[in-house]
N, C-alpha and C positions, 0 to 999 in steps of 0.2 A: 504493500500500499504505498504509493507515494508521500501523502499529507496524511499525521493525526490525526483528525478531530478536536483530541481530548487535549490536545496541545494549545496556549495562546495568540501559537504563531497562524493558526485556524482558525483562532475569533470571527471575522472577518467572513470568510466562507461560510463560516458559519452562521453565521446570524444572515448572511444573505439568504442562505437556505429558507430558516425561518419564515422570514419575510414570501420568498415568490411559493411554499404551501400555503401556507396561511391563505396566501390572492387569491389559488387556487380552490382552495375550500369557501374563503364567502363568495366565487363566485360561483357557487354552488349553492348554497344556500341564501345567497340575494335575490332566486327567484322562486315566485312564493307559492310556484307551482309542486315547486321541490318540498313542499315543509314538513308535509305527510308521508313521502316516498320514505319504502321500503330501503337497509341497507345490509351489507353484510356482517355488518355489524353484530348477531345474533338480533334479537327483536326490535332495536333501537330504531328509530324514522332517522333522518333528517331532523326532525329538530329534537331526538331528546343526545345527539351528537352535538349541537349547539348546548342544550344546558350540561352536557358533557366537558365541555369546552369551558366551560365559565364557570366549574368545579374546580375542576385543577386551576385556569389560571387563576383563579382567586387566592388557593388555596398554597399556589408558590409565595404568592405577591403577603399572603400572611406568616409562611413563615419564614421565607425575605427577612421581614417587619422582624423577629422576634431573633432570629440567631445580631440581627445591626443591635437589637439592644440590649443582647446578651442574654434572652432568656433561653437557657434549658432545657423547661420542662417539658416541652416537645416529643414522643417518642414516633417510632414506626408500630404502627400497628402487623405488618408483615405483607406477604403477600399472598397470603391464600385467601384471605377475607379481600382483597381488593378490589373483584369480579362486583362481589357481592353489594360491598358500599356504596362502590362507581355508578349500580346500577340504579340501587336505589333515590340513590341523590340527582341525578342524571333524570329520571320521573315526575320527582316534583319541577320541575322549568316547564311541563307540561301546562301548567297554569298561568303563566310568564306569555303575554301576546310576545307573537312574531318580531314586529317589529322591536319593539325592549327588551325583549332575549339578546338581538341580535344588534341593538345598538350597546348592552351592557358588555357584551362579547370582546366586541372592537377594542369600547373601550377600555379593557383588564390589559387587553390587547396591549394598547401604546402603552399603559403603565408600567407594560411587564419585560418590552422590548425594549420601553428605556433607563431603565437598569441595566439589561440587558448589554447594551452598547456603552454605556460606565463603567464597565467592569476594566481593572485593570489584570495584568499580572499576576498581582500576589492575591487578587481577589477572585479571578477564573480558575484557580487549582487550591487555592490553599486558605480559603474560607468555605466552611461548612454552615450547607441551610441544612435541614430535619426534614428531611421527605416523608409524608403521611403516612406512608406504609412501608418505607425501606430505609427508612432511622436517616442519620450524617450522611449527607453526600457534598463534595466540593461541587461550585455553584455553574462547571460545564458542564456537568449532568443534564442542565435544565430547561438549554436549549436543544440538547438532542433528544430530552422530553416531549419538546414542546414539534418536532420534526417527527417523532412515532408519531404523533398524537395528529398533529394536521397530515403527513401525508398518509400513513397507511389508513385515514377514518378517510380524509377525501381517495380514495381507494376505494373503500366502503360502501361509499353515493356512489361511485360512479358502478357500483356492480349494481347495486340497487337498481341505478337509470337504465340498466338493460348494456353498459357500454361492457362487454363482459374481457374486451379486448382489452382492457386500462392495465393498467401497469404502476409501479411506484417511479418515478418521473428518477433516472438513474444518480444522478447527483447525489439525491438523501436519501437514496439507500446505499449508497455508498456510504454516504459521513453515519450511517449506522450501523456499518457493519460492524466496526468493532463492542460496541455496546448490547450488540446481538451476543454475545456471551457471554453478556453482564447476565440479561437475560437469561438465558439457559442454565447459569447457575445459581440463581434464585431460583428458577422453577423446576427444579427438580422434584418430583412426584416420589414422595418415600417413600411409601408404599411397595412402589414400583421396582425402586431400588434395592429394595434390600435383598443384601446380601448379594450382590449383582458389581461385578467386574467383567466393564467392558472400555475400547479403546479400537476409537474410530478416524478416521480423518474427513475435513472440510476443506476442499478448493471451490475457491465463487474465480471465473476468473473476469477477466477487466480491471481497468487501472485500481477499480477501489477494493482488486478481487490479492488475494493469496492461498496460504495453502496452512494450515494446523490440524494439530494432534487434538484429539480430545480424549479424556476422560475419566470415565465414572465409576469410581468403586465407594462401596459400602453409603451411598446418597449422596457423595462429594464431585462437584463436577471442577474440572481442570479440565484447565488448553493452556496450546502454546504456539505460537506460530513454527512452521517447521519446514526445511526444502524439498525433502522425499514423505506423504506418507501413502506411498506404494505398497511398501509392504505393513502396512492396518489389516488387522481383519476385515475392516469396511472402509468402503470409502464414499462421502454424496459428493456429488459434482455439481454443481450449482452454476448454469451459463450466465445468469447475470444478478448483480448486488440487489433487485431487486426481486429476483424468483428467490434467492438464500432469507432477506426481510420478509417477506408473504410467508414463508414458509418456518422459521422461529416465531413469527406469531399465531402461526395455526389460522393460517388463512387458507392457504394449499399447501399440498402434501409434493412440493418440489424436487428440486433435484436427482442428478440421475443416479442409481444405489448400484454399487457392487461389491460380491465380495461375498463373507458371509449370510445366509439368507436369517439365521435367527440374529447373528447383532443388529441386522441392516430394522429387524420388525423392533425390538428393543429398543434401541434408539430414538425410532418413529413414535413411539408410545412410551418416552421416560419423562416427557413434562406435562403437566397441569397448563391450563392453559388462561390468561389474565383480560 
């Protein structure tokens, strides 16, 4: 991977991706006829994705203010409860009129982008903000979360609108590639992983790609870049970063798999969905 999106040197690129993906999201929600359209995000409609984005954006703003005040009372609730809690809150926004909900999201987003624009190198990687579910994280995770939300949920909406050939923009997906290994680390299903010890390779083509060795042993996920994964029991080969990201988020079952069928099957069903 030519660019490390977690490094401060990539800040301008990352924030430009946030703005681009946000613009794509806005383009869909600004059309009134899409408001109650289905999406690929479970039972959520377009309006529920707007409610979800209000919820998470305001959560980031609140936790940022707490961190700046030195208030360390916040804790992470854990990813196991994340999907249920996010669903509960998103649906509460169905009572908010469409124009009001969209205006609120855009105002919240502009506030957050002002904060992200103003981050210096120390704040980017040396200042922790407690995520509602994941606990303390360096600030650079938060623009990545925005790309995940706006990028993947725009794909969800396009799919629901019948655009079955939609993909996540390759630049946006590329920025997210290293974060997908963090996602997998935190979403190992402990029941499925009990007593398990498997290794497999991940190959992602393109300028944002690379090769990684993955091991899941006794419920613990580890990964590391590798120059050669061909000797591993199984390998998943993704032709694009978009295919890899959508697979990691369990929107599709992508990746051409080769090797041990048992390892392939176990790796495919090892992670819970958020």
